[in-house]
C-alpha positions in Angstrom: 3.0 17.0 1.8 6.3 15.4 1.0 6.9 11.8 0.1 9.9 9.6 1.1 11.1 6.3 -0.3 11.9 3.7 2.3 14.1 0.8 1.1 14.1 -1.9 3.8 16.9 -4.5 4.1 17.8 -5.2 0.5 21.1 -6.7 1.6 23.4 -9.3 0.2 22.6 -12.0 2.7 19.1 -12.3 1.1 20.5 -13.1 -2.4 21.9 -16.3 -3.9 24.9 -17.5 -1.9 23.8 -15.3 1.1 23.2 -16.7 4.6 19.3 -16.3 4.3 18.4 -16.5 0.6 14.9 -15.4 -0.1 12.5 -16.4 -2.9 13.1 -14.4 -6.1 15.3 -11.6 -4.5 16.6 -10.5 -7.9 13.2 -9.7 -9.2 12.2 -7.8 -6.1 15.5 -5.9 -6.1 15.2 -5.0 -9.7 11.7 -3.6 -9.1 13.0 -1.7 -6.0 15.7 -0.3 -8.3 13.1 1.0 -10.7 11.3 2.8 -7.9 14.6 4.2 -6.7 15.5 5.3 -10.2 12.1 7.1 -10.5 12.7 8.9 -7.2 16.2 10.0 -8.3 15.0 11.2 -11.7 12.2 13.2 -10.2 14.4 15.0 -7.7 12.8 13.3 -4.8 15.4 13.9 -2.1 13.8 11.9 0.7 15.4 8.5 0.1 16.1 6.3 3.1 18.0 3.0 2.9 17.4 0.9 5.9 20.2 -1.5 6.8 19.7 -4.2 9.4 22.8 -5.1 11.4 22.4 -8.1 13.7 22.9 -7.1 17.3 23.1 -10.8 18.2 25.3 -13.2 16.1 22.7 -15.9 16.9 20.6 -14.4 14.1 23.0 -16.0 11.7 22.8 -13.3 9.0 23.4 -9.6 8.7 26.4 -10.0 10.8 28.6 -6.9 11.3 31.6 -6.5 9.0 30.5 -9.2 6.5 29.7 -8.9 2.8 26.2 -10.2 3.6 25.3 -7.1 5.7 26.0 -4.7 2.8 23.2 -3.1 0.9 22.9 -4.9 -2.5 24.2 -3.2 -5.6 20.6 -3.1 -7.1 19.8 -0.2 -4.7 23.2 1.1 -3.7 22.9 4.4 -1.8 24.3 7.6 -3.3 26.4 9.8 -1.1 23.5 12.2 -0.4 21.0 9.5 0.5 20.2 8.5 4.1 21.2 5.2 5.6 19.3 4.2 8.7 20.8 1.4 10.8 18.4 -0.8 12.7 18.7 -3.9 14.9 15.0 -5.0 15.0 12.3 -5.7 12.4 10.5 -2.3 12.7 12.5 0.3 10.9 11.3 3.0 13.3 12.2 1.1 16.5 15.2 2.8 18.2 16.3 4.5 15.0 16.3 8.1 13.7 13.9 7.3 10.8 10.9 9.0 12.2 12.8 12.1 13.3 14.4 12.5 9.8 11.0 12.1 8.2 9.4 14.7 10.4 12.3 17.1 10.0 11.7 16.9 6.2 7.9 17.4 6.4 7.3 13.9 5.1 3.7 12.6 5.4 3.7 9.9 2.7 5.9 6.9 2.3 6.6 4.6 -0.6 8.0 1.3 0.8 9.9 -1.5 -0.8 12.1 -4.2 0.7 12.7 -7.6 2.3 11.2 -9.7 4.1 7.5 -9.1 3.5 6.4 -11.1 6.5 8.9 -9.5 8.9 10.6 -6.2 8.5 8.3 -4.9 5.7 5.2 -5.8 7.7 6.5 -4.4 11.0 7.5 -1.1 9.3 4.3 -0.6 7.4 2.2 -1.2 10.5 4.3 1.2 12.6 4.2 3.8 9.8 0.4 3.9 9.9 0.4 4.1 13.7 2.7 7.1 13.5 0.4 8.8 11.1 2.2 8.3 7.8 0.3 7.3 4.6 2.1 4.4 2.9 2.2 2.9 -0.5 3.7 -0.6 -0.5 5.2 -1.7 -3.8 4.3 -5.4 -3.5 6.5 -6.8 -6.3 9.5 -4.8 -5.0 9.3 -7.0 -1.8 9.9 -10.7 -1.2 10.1 -13.2 1.6 10.9 -16.9 2.2 9.0 -20.2 3.0 7.8 -20.4 6.6 7.1 -23.6 8.6 5.2 -24.4 11.7 4.7 -27.9 13.2 5.8 -29.6 10.0 3.5 -27.5 7.8 5.4 -25.5 5.2 3.9 -22.3 3.8 5.5 -21.4 0.4 7.0 -17.9 0.1 4.5 -16.8 -2.5 1.6 -17.6 -0.2 3.4 -15.9 2.8 4.0 -12.8 0.7 0.4 -12.5 -0.6 -1.1 -13.2 2.8 0.9 -10.4 4.3 0.4 -7.8 1.6 -3.3 -8.7 1.5 -3.5 -8.0 5.3 -1.7 -4.7 4.9 -3.7 -3.5 1.9 -6.3 -0.9 2.8 -5.9 0.1 6.4 -2.1 0.0 6.6 -1.1 0.8 3.1 -2.1 1.2 -0.5 -0.6 -1.9 -2.1 0.3 -1.7 -5.8 2.8 -3.1 -8.3 5.9 -1.4 -9.6 4.3 -0.9 -13.0 1.1 0.6 -11.6 3.2 3.0 -9.4 5.3 4.2 -12.3 2.2 4.6 -14.5 0.3 6.5 -11.8 3.2 8.8 -11.2 3.7 9.5 -15.0 0.0 10.5 -15.3 0.0 12.7 -12.2 3.2 14.6 -13.0 
């Protein structure tokens, strides 16, 4: 049973001065970087960076050939790491992610990324439906405020609502610190 790290959309447009700044992206990216470092130090070769490139300029961010679409330096891919390009929230939809995972005998996923309520949620749910066991590192993810009919839901509430819904059936949700502690004691 092999494990892969999936890093979803940690791209410059989500950071300060980006086109779609999220809530506390630096903290989430720092935690994602700690998970990435652990995978690299423990010779975990199944590292997948998912990069969203807007298929429609109407999205307003992740536009092709812009600095905002680039993967943030906190989790910069190494030459031997996989980059999966996607054009929809679900990292498996019309991408080669599933086939790469299957070719490498991956059955377990560790997932970090942005935005919790959109691309992270869609990917975690799809992973379960495809038969993968997922661990979601909740503090290595973040999102933004949402609004509906004049009612604003703060990003922190959006984040915790979504990770709470995913915890259990769709994923084992834990913190960066708990993941790293757990891995130290099992290795």
